[in-house]
N, C-alpha and C positions, 0 to 999 in steps of 0.2 A: 143158850142165854141162860145165865146163872140166878142172877135177880132181876127178873124182868120189871118188880113193884118200885123196886128201887130205882131202875130209869127212868120210868116212870112219873115220881116223886120230886126226880131231879127235872126233869124238861118241864115239868110243870110250874115248878117254883123260878125257872129260871126264863119263864114264858115274859117277853116286853110287854103283853097284855097288860101285866099286871104293873108295870114301872107306874111312878108317880107322875111323872108327867111324858108323855110321849112326841117324839121329835116330830118337829115341822118340815115338810119339804116342798120348796118352791120349782117347777120348772119353767123357766123363760125361753119359751122352741117360737121361732121367727122364722119367715123367710126371707133371705136376705139379709141379714143380720151377721157384720164385721164382724171379725173381736172386740175391736177398739169404736164400735159405736154406743156405747153406753157408757157411762159414766166412772163404773167400778173396775174399767179396763182399761181406761185412760183417755173417754170421748171429752175432748173440750168443746165443741160443737151440740151436742144435744145436750139438754139439762135433765139429768134422770136422779131427782133429789131422794126419792122414795126404792131405787132400787139401789144408790148410793150407801143409804140408811142400814138396808137389810144386809148388805157387802160388811160394813162397819161390825156390825151386832151380830152377823151369823158365821157361816162358812161360804167363803168364795171358792167353786171347782175352777179350777184354769183347763182342765184339757178333758175335752170332749168332743165324741163323734156321734155320728150319724150312718142308720145303714143303708141309707139312698140321697142323693144330693137333689132329688126334686121334692116336693111335699105333700101329695100322698101318697107313696111309700114309707116317708119317714116319719110322718104322723100315724100313720097306722103302725109303724114298729112300736111307738112310743106309747101309745094308746092299748095297745095289746102285749108287748115283751115279745113280738112274734118278729122273725123276718118278715119282708112283705111278701114273698112269692111263698111263705107258709099260708098266709091270711089273703093269697091271691088277690092282693092290691098293686102287681106289678105290671100289669097288664090287662087290657080291655077283651072281650070278646073278638073282635079280629084282630086280636093278637096284636095292638097298639100300645105304647108305653101309656100308663095313666101319668100324666103330664099336663094336659090343657084343660082349662075349663069345661069344656065339651065332652069332655070324656064321660062315660057313663056311670063308671067306679070311681070318679073321684071325690073327695070327702069337702 
């Protein structure tokens, strides 16, 4: 590398930590929540005025995925950024799925 000092200074000046305003992220992560179960996505059954306002004033993401279809593995993935198997939240000591409230590894 010919100019490491220039690279370092460039990286320091574009660091988002120096921004005037930092982005806010709110993740709504619920068990058994269907796509149209809240107001911003078309629910006429449930009133969600706060979520409606947040969607109007911010950004609404419409394409999302989970690493697992059940709660504990998907929650552990969201909290750690890893796949459930990587953090050993896919099965318990008896090699049973971490699925039921009685599971020893459940969140």
